[in-house]
MIDOLO-976684 format. One record per atom (N, C-alpha, C): residue in one letter; x, y, z. Coordinates in steps of 0.2 Angstrom, whole numbers, plus 2048, in hexadecimal, padded with zeros to 3 digits. Each point is the difference from the previous one (the first is absolute). Example, Ala and Ser with C-alpha at 12.3 -4.5 7.8 and 13.67 -1.06 7.14 Angstrom:
MIDOLO-976684
r = A	X = 842	Y = 7E4	Z = 827
r = A	X = 7FC	Y = 806	Z = 800
r = A	X = 804	Y = 806	Z = 800
r = S	X = 7FE	Y = 805	Z = 7FC
r = S	X = 804	Y = 806	Z = 801
r = S	X = 7FC	Y = 805	Z = 803
END
This chain:
MIDOLO-976684
r = X	X = 3F9	Y = 5C5	Z = 9D4
r = X	X = 7FA	Y = 7FF	Z = 7FF
r = X	X = 7FC	Y = 807	Z = 7FE
r = X	X = 7FD	Y = 7FC	Z = 7F7
r = X	X = 7FF	Y = 806	Z = 7FF
r = X	X = 7F7	Y = 806	Z = 803
r = X	X = 7FF	Y = 804	Z = 7FE
r = X	X = 7F9	Y = 804	Z = 805
r = X	X = 7FE	Y = 7FE	Z = 7FA
r = X	X = 7FA	Y = 800	Z = 801
r = X	X = 7F6	Y = 800	Z = 7FB
r = X	X = 7FE	Y = 804	Z = 804
r = X	X = 7FB	Y = 800	Z = 7FC
r = X	X = 7F9	Y = 801	Z = 800
r = X	X = 7FA	Y = 7FC	Z = 802
r = X	X = 7FE	Y = 801	Z = 809
r = X	X = 7F6	Y = 7FA	Z = 803
r = X	X = 7FE	Y = 805	Z = 7FE
r = X	X = 7FA	Y = 801	Z = 7FC
r = X	X = 7FA	Y = 804	Z = 801
r = X	X = 7FD	Y = 7F9	Z = 804
r = X	X = 7FD	Y = 802	Z = 806
r = X	X = 7F7	Y = 7FB	Z = 806
r = X	X = 7FC	Y = 805	Z = 803
r = X	X = 7FA	Y = 7FA	Z = 7FD
r = X	X = 7FA	Y = 803	Z = 7FF
r = X	X = 7FD	Y = 7FD	Z = 807
r = X	X = 7FE	Y = 801	Z = 805
r = X	X = 7FE	Y = 7FD	Z = 804
r = X	X = 7F9	Y = 803	Z = 7FF
r = X	X = 7FA	Y = 7FB	Z = 801
r = X	X = 7FA	Y = 804	Z = 801
r = X	X = 7FC	Y = 7FD	Z = 803
r = X	X = 7FF	Y = 7FF	Z = 80A
r = X	X = 7FD	Y = 7FF	Z = 803
r = X	X = 7FB	Y = 7FE	Z = 802
r = X	X = 7FE	Y = 7FB	Z = 7FF
r = X	X = 7F6	Y = 7FE	Z = 803
r = X	X = 7FF	Y = 7FF	Z = 808
r = X	X = 7FB	Y = 802	Z = 800
r = X	X = 7FC	Y = 804	Z = 808
r = X	X = 7FB	Y = 7FF	Z = 7FF
r = X	X = 7FC	Y = 7FE	Z = 806
r = X	X = 7F6	Y = 801	Z = 7FD
r = X	X = 800	Y = 806	Z = 808
r = X	X = 805	Y = 801	Z = 806
r = X	X = 801	Y = 802	Z = 802
r = X	X = 803	Y = 809	Z = 7FD
r = X	X = 807	Y = 800	Z = 801
r = X	X = 804	Y = 804	Z = 7FC
r = X	X = 800	Y = 805	Z = 7FB
r = X	X = 803	Y = 806	Z = 7FF
r = X	X = 803	Y = 803	Z = 7FC
r = X	X = 805	Y = 800	Z = 7FC
r = X	X = 800	Y = 7FF	Z = 7F9
r = X	X = 807	Y = 7FC	Z = 7FF
r = X	X = 805	Y = 805	Z = 7FE
r = X	X = 7FE	Y = 806	Z = 801
r = X	X = 807	Y = 804	Z = 800
r = X	X = 803	Y = 801	Z = 808
r = X	X = 7FF	Y = 7FE	Z = 803
r = X	X = 803	Y = 801	Z = 808
r = X	X = 804	Y = 7FA	Z = 7FF
r = X	X = 7FD	Y = 7FA	Z = 7FD
r = X	X = 804	Y = 7FA	Z = 800
r = X	X = 804	Y = 800	Z = 7F9
r = X	X = 800	Y = 803	Z = 7FD
r = X	X = 805	Y = 802	Z = 7FA
r = X	X = 803	Y = 803	Z = 801
r = X	X = 801	Y = 806	Z = 806
r = X	X = 806	Y = 805	Z = 806
r = X	X = 804	Y = 7F9	Z = 801
r = X	X = 7FF	Y = 7FF	Z = 804
r = X	X = 803	Y = 7FA	Z = 801
r = X	X = 806	Y = 7FC	Z = 7FE
r = X	X = 7FD	Y = 7FF	Z = 7F8
r = X	X = 807	Y = 7FE	Z = 7FC
r = X	X = 804	Y = 803	Z = 7FF
r = X	X = 7FD	Y = 807	Z = 7FF
r = X	X = 806	Y = 805	Z = 7FE
r = X	X = 804	Y = 801	Z = 802
r = X	X = 7FB	Y = 800	Z = 808
r = X	X = 806	Y = 800	Z = 809
r = X	X = 805	Y = 7FB	Z = 7FF
r = X	X = 7FE	Y = 7FC	Z = 800
r = X	X = 808	Y = 7FB	Z = 800
r = X	X = 804	Y = 802	Z = 7FA
r = X	X = 7FB	Y = 802	Z = 7F9
r = X	X = 809	Y = 800	Z = 7FA
r = X	X = 802	Y = 807	Z = 803
r = X	X = 7FC	Y = 806	Z = 800
r = X	X = 804	Y = 808	Z = 805
r = X	X = 809	Y = 7FA	Z = 804
r = X	X = 7FC	Y = 7FD	Z = 804
r = X	X = 806	Y = 7FE	Z = 806
r = X	X = 804	Y = 7FF	Z = 800
r = X	X = 802	Y = 7FC	Z = 7F6
r = X	X = 804	Y = 7FB	Z = 7FF
r = X	X = 806	Y = 803	Z = 800
r = X	X = 7FF	Y = 805	Z = 7FB
r = X	X = 804	Y = 806	Z = 800
r = X	X = 804	Y = 801	Z = 7F7
r = X	X = 7FC	Y = 7FB	Z = 7FF
r = X	X = 800	Y = 800	Z = 7F6
r = X	X = 7FD	Y = 807	Z = 7FF
r = X	X = 802	Y = 7FE	Z = 7F9
r = X	X = 7FC	Y = 807	Z = 7FC
r = X	X = 7FB	Y = 7FD	Z = 7FD
r = X	X = 7FA	Y = 803	Z = 802
r = X	X = 7F8	Y = 800	Z = 7FE
r = X	X = 7FB	Y = 806	Z = 7FF
r = X	X = 7FC	Y = 800	Z = 7FB
r = X	X = 7FC	Y = 804	Z = 7FE
r = X	X = 7FC	Y = 7FC	Z = 7FF
r = X	X = 7FE	Y = 804	Z = 807
r = X	X = 7F3	Y = 7FC	Z = 7FF
r = X	X = 7FF	Y = 803	Z = 7FA
r = X	X = 7FA	Y = 800	Z = 7FB
r = X	X = 7FA	Y = 802	Z = 7FC
r = X	X = 7FB	Y = 7FD	Z = 800
r = X	X = 7FC	Y = 803	Z = 7FE
r = X	X = 7F8	Y = 7FD	Z = 7FF
r = X	X = 800	Y = 7FA	Z = 802
r = X	X = 805	Y = 7FD	Z = 7FB
r = X	X = 7FB	Y = 7F8	Z = 7FF
r = X	X = 806	Y = 7FC	Z = 805
r = X	X = 806	Y = 803	Z = 7FE
r = X	X = 806	Y = 7F8	Z = 803
r = X	X = 805	Y = 806	Z = 806
r = X	X = 803	Y = 7FB	Z = 801
r = X	X = 808	Y = 803	Z = 804
r = X	X = 803	Y = 7FE	Z = 7FD
r = X	X = 806	Y = 803	Z = 7FF
r = X	X = 803	Y = 7FF	Z = 7FB
r = X	X = 80A	Y = 7FE	Z = 804
r = X	X = 803	Y = 7FE	Z = 800
r = X	X = 804	Y = 800	Z = 802
r = X	X = 808	Y = 7FC	Z = 7FC
r = X	X = 805	Y = 802	Z = 803
r = X	X = 807	Y = 7FD	Z = 7FF
r = X	X = 805	Y = 800	Z = 802
r = X	X = 802	Y = 7F9	Z = 7FE
r = X	X = 805	Y = 800	Z = 804
r = X	X = 802	Y = 7F6	Z = 7FE
r = X	X = 805	Y = 7FC	Z = 803
r = X	X = 803	Y = 7FB	Z = 7FE
r = X	X = 7F5	Y = 7FC	Z = 803
r = X	X = 801	Y = 7FD	Z = 7FA
r = X	X = 7FA	Y = 7F9	Z = 7FF
r = X	X = 800	Y = 7FC	Z = 805
r = X	X = 804	Y = 7FE	Z = 805
r = X	X = 7FF	Y = 7FC	Z = 804
r = X	X = 7FD	Y = 804	Z = 807
r = X	X = 804	Y = 805	Z = 802
r = X	X = 7FC	Y = 806	Z = 803
r = X	X = 7F9	Y = 803	Z = 7FE
r = X	X = 800	Y = 801	Z = 7FB
r = X	X = 7F9	Y = 801	Z = 7FF
r = X	X = 7F9	Y = 7FB	Z = 802
r = X	X = 801	Y = 7FA	Z = 7FF
r = X	X = 7FD	Y = 7FD	Z = 7FD
r = X	X = 800	Y = 7FE	Z = 807
r = X	X = 803	Y = 7FE	Z = 808
r = X	X = 802	Y = 803	Z = 808
r = X	X = 7FA	Y = 805	Z = 802
r = X	X = 800	Y = 807	Z = 7FD
r = X	X = 7FC	Y = 804	Z = 802
r = X	X = 7F9	Y = 7FD	Z = 7FE
r = X	X = 801	Y = 800	Z = 7FB
r = X	X = 7F7	Y = 800	Z = 7FC
r = X	X = 7FC	Y = 7F8	Z = 805
r = X	X = 803	Y = 7FD	Z = 803
r = X	X = 7FC	Y = 7F9	Z = 801
r = X	X = 801	Y = 804	Z = 80A
r = X	X = 806	Y = 805	Z = 802
r = X	X = 7FC	Y = 804	Z = 805
r = X	X = 7FC	Y = 805	Z = 800
r = X	X = 7FD	Y = 801	Z = 7FC
r = X	X = 7FB	Y = 807	Z = 7FF
r = X	X = 7FA	Y = 7FA	Z = 7FF
r = X	X = 802	Y = 7FA	Z = 7FB
r = X	X = 7F8	Y = 7FC	Z = 802
r = X	X = 7FD	Y = 800	Z = 806
r = X	X = 805	Y = 7FE	Z = 804
r = X	X = 801	Y = 7FC	Z = 807
r = X	X = 7FB	Y = 805	Z = 804
r = X	X = 801	Y = 806	Z = 7FE
r = X	X = 800	Y = 808	Z = 805
r = X	X = 7F8	Y = 800	Z = 7FE
r = X	X = 800	Y = 800	Z = 7F8
r = X	X = 7F7	Y = 801	Z = 801
r = X	X = 7FC	Y = 7F9	Z = 801
r = X	X = 802	Y = 7FB	Z = 800
r = X	X = 7FB	Y = 7FB	Z = 805
r = X	X = 802	Y = 800	Z = 808
r = X	X = 806	Y = 802	Z = 803
r = X	X = 7FE	Y = 802	Z = 806
r = X	X = 7FD	Y = 806	Z = 803
r = X	X = 7FF	Y = 804	Z = 7FB
r = X	X = 7FA	Y = 805	Z = 800
r = X	X = 7FC	Y = 800	Z = 803
r = X	X = 7FA	Y = 7FA	Z = 7FA
r = X	X = 7FD	Y = 7FE	Z = 803
r = X	X = 7FB	Y = 7FC	Z = 7F9
r = X	X = 803	Y = 801	Z = 7FB
r = X	X = 7FE	Y = 7FD	Z = 7FB
r = X	X = 7FE	Y = 7F9	Z = 800
r = X	X = 7F8	Y = 7FE	Z = 7FB
r = X	X = 7FE	Y = 7FC	Z = 803
r = X	X = 808	Y = 7FD	Z = 7F8
r = X	X = 7FB	Y = 803	Z = 7FA
r = X	X = 80A	Y = 7FB	Z = 7FC
r = X	X = 801	Y = 806	Z = 7FD
r = X	X = 807	Y = 7FE	Z = 7FB
r = X	X = 803	Y = 807	Z = 7FA
r = X	X = 801	Y = 7FB	Z = 7F9
r = X	X = 7FF	Y = 806	Z = 7FC
r = X	X = 800	Y = 7FE	Z = 7F9
r = X	X = 80A	Y = 804	Z = 7FF
r = X	X = 801	Y = 7FD	Z = 7FE
r = X	X = 805	Y = 802	Z = 7FE
r = X	X = 806	Y = 801	Z = 7FB
r = X	X = 7FF	Y = 804	Z = 7FB
r = X	X = 804	Y = 800	Z = 7F9
r = X	X = 80A	Y = 804	Z = 801
r = X	X = 802	Y = 7FB	Z = 7FC
r = X	X = 808	Y = 805	Z = 7FF
r = X	X = 801	Y = 802	Z = 7F9
r = X	X = 806	Y = 802	Z = 7FE
r = X	X = 801	Y = 802	Z = 7FC
r = X	X = 806	Y = 801	Z = 7FF
r = X	X = 807	Y = 7FD	Z = 7FD
r = X	X = 805	Y = 801	Z = 800
r = X	X = 805	Y = 801	Z = 7FB
r = X	X = 804	Y = 807	Z = 7FE
r = X	X = 803	Y = 7FD	Z = 7FD
r = X	X = 809	Y = 800	Z = 801
r = X	X = 801	Y = 7F9	Z = 7FC
r = X	X = 809	Y = 7FF	Z = 800
r = X	X = 802	Y = 7FF	Z = 7FC
r = X	X = 809	Y = 802	Z = 7FE
r = X	X = 802	Y = 7FF	Z = 7FD
r = X	X = 806	Y = 7FF	Z = 7FD
r = X	X = 802	Y = 7FC	Z = 7FD
r = X	X = 809	Y = 7FB	Z = 802
r = X	X = 804	Y = 803	Z = 801
r = X	X = 800	Y = 807	Z = 7FE
r = X	X = 807	Y = 801	Z = 800
r = X	X = 802	Y = 806	Z = 802
r = X	X = 7F9	Y = 804	Z = 803
r = X	X = 801	Y = 807	Z = 805
r = X	X = 7FB	Y = 800	Z = 802
r = X	X = 802	Y = 806	Z = 804
r = X	X = 7F8	Y = 801	Z = 805
r = X	X = 7FD	Y = 804	Z = 7FD
r = X	X = 7F8	Y = 7FE	Z = 804
r = X	X = 7F9	Y = 806	Z = 7FA
r = X	X = 800	Y = 804	Z = 807
r = X	X = 7FD	Y = 808	Z = 7FD
r = X	X = 7FF	Y = 801	Z = 806
r = X	X = 7FB	Y = 807	Z = 7FC
r = X	X = 7FB	Y = 7FE	Z = 806
r = X	X = 7FA	Y = 806	Z = 801
r = X	X = 802	Y = 808	Z = 7FC
r = X	X = 803	Y = 804	Z = 803
r = X	X = 804	Y = 807	Z = 7FE
r = X	X = 802	Y = 7FE	Z = 7F7
r = X	X = 802	Y = 7FA	Z = 7FD
r = X	X = 801	Y = 802	Z = 7F8
r = X	X = 7FB	Y = 7FF	Z = 7FC
r = X	X = 7F7	Y = 7FD	Z = 805
r = X	X = 7FB	Y = 800	Z = 7FC
r = X	X = 7FB	Y = 805	Z = 802
r = X	X = 802	Y = 805	Z = 805
r = X	X = 7FC	Y = 804	Z = 801
r = X	X = 803	Y = 807	Z = 7FF
r = X	X = 808	Y = 7FF	Z = 801
r = X	X = 803	Y = 80A	Z = 800
r = X	X = 7FE	Y = 805	Z = 7FB
r = X	X = 7FC	Y = 7F9	Z = 7F7
r = X	X = 801	Y = 806	Z = 7FC
r = X	X = 7F8	Y = 805	Z = 800
r = X	X = 7FD	Y = 7FD	Z = 804
r = X	X = 7FA	Y = 801	Z = 800
r = X	X = 7FD	Y = 806	Z = 807
r = X	X = 806	Y = 7FF	Z = 804
r = X	X = 800	Y = 806	Z = 803
r = X	X = 804	Y = 806	Z = 802
END
């Protein structure tokens, strides 16, 4: 199964809770998953098989709701190639 990149941004909405600790719950799920990931100011990007990443994304969403968010907005961006893997390093290495 080819490796893809999946960027996820979860925007929690709550009348009583600050959003950053809620987002931290999602990042904790991603970190515990064991996949390669990178946190950026606007989204977290993961690398791995699409089915695995989508399952992790679902768990991250559920974690934010379980932590008390009233609702969430979720934005996904994916890069998928038909014939080879996608890696974060190939895109960012030249700029580091």
